[in-house]
C-alpha positions as CSV (number, residue, x, y, z in Angstrom):
1,M,4.8,-3.9,-29.4
2,F,2.8,-0.7,-28.7
3,M,0.9,-0.6,-25.4
4,R,-2.3,1.5,-25.4
5,V,-2.2,4.2,-22.7
6,S,-5.4,4.4,-20.6
7,V,-6.6,7.0,-18.1
8,P,-6.5,4.4,-15.2
9,N,-2.8,3.6,-16.0
10,I,-2.0,7.3,-16.2
11,L,-3.5,7.8,-12.7
12,T,-1.5,4.9,-11.4
13,G,1.7,6.4,-12.9
14,L,0.7,9.7,-11.3
15,R,0.6,8.0,-7.9
16,I,4.2,6.8,-8.5
17,A,5.3,10.3,-9.7
18,L,3.8,11.7,-6.4
19,I,6.3,9.7,-4.3
20,P,9.3,12.1,-4.8
21,V,6.8,15.0,-4.5
22,L,5.7,13.7,-1.2
23,V,9.3,13.4,0.0
24,A,10.3,16.8,-1.3
25,V,7.3,18.6,0.3
26,F,8.0,16.7,3.6
27,Y,11.6,17.8,3.7
28,L,11.8,21.1,1.8
29,A,8.6,22.9,2.6
30,P,8.6,25.5,5.4
31,I,8.0,23.8,8.7
32,E,4.7,25.7,9.3
33,W,2.9,23.9,6.5
34,R,5.0,20.9,5.4
35,Y,2.9,18.4,7.4
36,I,-0.4,19.6,5.9
37,A,1.2,19.8,2.4
38,S,2.5,16.2,2.8
39,A,-0.9,15.1,3.9
40,F,-2.5,16.8,0.8
41,V,0.0,15.1,-1.6
42,F,-0.8,11.7,0.0
43,T,-4.5,12.4,-0.2
44,I,-4.2,13.1,-3.9
45,A,-2.4,9.8,-4.2
46,S,-5.1,8.0,-2.2
47,V,-7.8,9.4,-4.4
48,T,-6.0,8.2,-7.6
49,D,-5.8,4.8,-6.0
50,W,-9.6,4.6,-5.8
51,L,-10.2,6.5,-9.0
52,D,-8.0,4.3,-11.3
53,G,-9.6,1.1,-10.2
54,Y,-13.1,2.6,-10.5
55,L,-12.5,3.9,-14.0
56,A,-10.7,0.7,-15.2
57,R,-13.7,-1.3,-14.2
58,K,-16.3,1.2,-15.5
59,W,-14.6,1.7,-18.8
60,G,-13.5,-1.9,-19.2
61,Q,-9.9,-0.9,-19.2
62,L,-8.5,-3.6,-17.0
63,T,-5.0,-4.4,-18.3
64,P,-2.3,-6.8,-17.2
65,F,0.1,-3.8,-16.9
66,G,-2.4,-2.0,-14.7
67,A,-3.0,-5.1,-12.6
68,F,0.8,-5.2,-12.1
69,L,1.5,-1.5,-11.6
70,D,-1.5,-0.6,-9.3
71,P,-0.4,-2.7,-6.3
72,V,3.2,-1.7,-6.8
73,A,2.2,2.0,-6.7
74,D,0.1,1.5,-3.6
75,K,2.9,-0.3,-1.7
76,L,5.6,2.2,-2.7
77,I,3.7,5.3,-1.6
78,V,2.5,3.7,1.6
79,A,6.0,2.4,2.5
80,V,7.5,5.8,1.8
81,A,4.8,7.6,3.9
82,L,5.3,5.2,6.8
83,V,9.1,5.8,6.8
84,L,8.5,9.6,6.9
85,L,6.0,9.1,9.8
86,V,8.4,6.9,11.8
87,E,11.0,9.6,11.5
88,V,8.6,12.3,12.7
89,H,7.0,10.4,15.5
90,A,10.2,8.5,16.5
91,S,8.2,6.1,18.6
92,A,7.7,2.4,18.9
93,I,4.0,3.1,19.0
94,L,4.2,4.0,15.3
95,A,7.2,1.9,14.3
96,V,5.5,-1.4,15.2
97,P,2.5,-1.1,12.9
98,A,4.6,0.4,10.2
99,L,7.0,-2.6,10.4
100,V,4.1,-5.0,10.3
101,I,2.5,-3.3,7.3
102,V,5.7,-3.1,5.3
103,S,6.8,-6.6,6.2
104,R,3.5,-8.1,5.3
105,E,3.6,-6.4,1.9
106,I,7.0,-8.0,1.2
107,V,5.8,-11.4,2.3
108,V,2.6,-11.3,0.3
109,S,4.3,-9.9,-2.8
110,A,6.8,-12.8,-2.7
111,L,3.9,-15.3,-2.0
112,R,1.9,-13.9,-4.9
113,E,4.9,-14.3,-7.2
114,W,5.5,-17.8,-6.0
115,M,1.8,-18.7,-6.4
116,A,1.7,-17.3,-9.9
117,R,4.7,-19.6,-10.8
118,Y,4.2,-22.8,-8.8
119,S,0.7,-22.9,-7.4
120,E,-2.6,-24.1,-8.9
121,K,-4.2,-21.1,-7.1
122,R,-2.7,-18.5,-9.4
123,G,-4.7,-15.5,-8.5
124,V,-6.1,-14.1,-5.3
125,G,-8.8,-11.4,-5.6
126,V,-9.0,-8.4,-3.3
127,S,-11.4,-9.0,-0.4
128,I,-13.6,-6.6,1.5
129,L,-11.1,-7.1,4.3
130,G,-8.4,-5.7,2.1
131,K,-10.5,-2.7,1.2
132,I,-11.3,-1.9,4.8
133,K,-7.6,-2.3,5.6
134,T,-6.7,0.2,2.8
135,V,-9.2,2.7,4.0
136,C,-8.0,2.5,7.6
137,Q,-4.4,2.8,6.5
138,M,-5.0,5.8,4.2
139,I,-7.0,7.7,6.8
140,A,-4.3,7.0,9.5
141,I,-1.5,8.1,7.2
142,I,-3.2,11.3,6.1
143,L,-4.1,12.2,9.7
144,L,-0.6,11.4,11.1
145,L,1.1,13.3,8.2
146,A,-1.2,16.3,8.7
147,L,-0.5,16.5,12.5
148,G,3.2,16.1,12.3
149,P,4.9,15.7,15.7
150,I,1.9,17.2,17.6
151,K,0.7,15.1,20.5
152,G,-2.9,14.8,21.5
153,Y,-6.2,13.0,20.9
154,A,-6.1,13.2,17.1
155,V,-2.7,11.6,17.0
156,Y,-4.0,8.7,19.0
157,V,-6.9,8.3,16.6
158,G,-4.3,8.0,13.8
159,Y,-2.3,5.5,15.8
160,T,-5.5,3.5,16.5
161,M,-6.4,3.4,12.8
162,L,-2.9,2.3,11.9
163,Y,-3.1,-0.5,14.4
164,I,-6.4,-1.6,13.0
165,A,-4.9,-1.5,9.5
166,A,-1.9,-3.6,10.8
167,A,-4.1,-6.2,12.4
168,L,-6.2,-6.5,9.2
169,T,-2.9,-6.7,7.3
170,L,-1.8,-9.7,9.3
171,W,-5.2,-11.3,9.1
172,S,-5.2,-11.1,5.3
173,M,-1.6,-12.4,5.2
174,V,-2.8,-15.5,7.1
175,G,-5.5,-15.9,4.5
176,Y,-2.9,-15.9,1.7
177,L,-0.7,-18.3,3.6
178,R,-3.6,-20.7,4.2
179,L,-4.5,-20.6,0.6
180,A,-1.0,-21.4,-0.5
181,W,0.0,-23.8,2.3
182,P,-1.1,-27.0,0.5
183,D,1.2,-26.2,-2.4
184,L,4.0,-24.8,-0.1
185,S,4.1,-27.9,2.0
186,S,3.6,-30.4,-0.8
187,G,7.2,-31.3,-1.5
188,L,10.0,-30.3,-3.9
189,I,9.6,-28.1,-6.9
190,N,10.5,-29.9,-10.1
191,E,11.1,-26.8,-12.2
192,E,14.6,-25.2,-12.2
193,E,15.0,-21.7,-10.9
194,P,15.8,-19.1,-13.5
């Protein structure tokens, strides 16, 4: 079956294509500008995150494929950027929120998959809390990528934003778990696993 290609889905695909570009720029660019260049690539990816959703809603091009691919693209590029940042900053101060953010994404992705299959609450929309978390996370990552290993006030602003994003991430995970808990704790599943 032929799938119609839409601009929002192309932008989402671009975000995935930017992942190896981000890594290549981070490791291969001359040291003088690799951090700024990495931040620039991540900024482009962040803008496509906003733009693909905006255009999909405005043009009525919301598709099941886009609904699947968009959060995957977001999680992939954020996880890769956080891994790069943990290497540069080599500090528990950054590793802890990075671990929280990546771990939450794994838990919530598994929970969403479980809910789609077994729960009566099949879909969970994006809340304003999720949007605030995403903005804090993107700003923190862009700032920390741009600064590289430099220490100072601006780095602590980035750390603070990342901690805010991590806290909001945990808060939203608790919301997902509360929503799913009645079904999770109700007993055995009668359906066989694939």
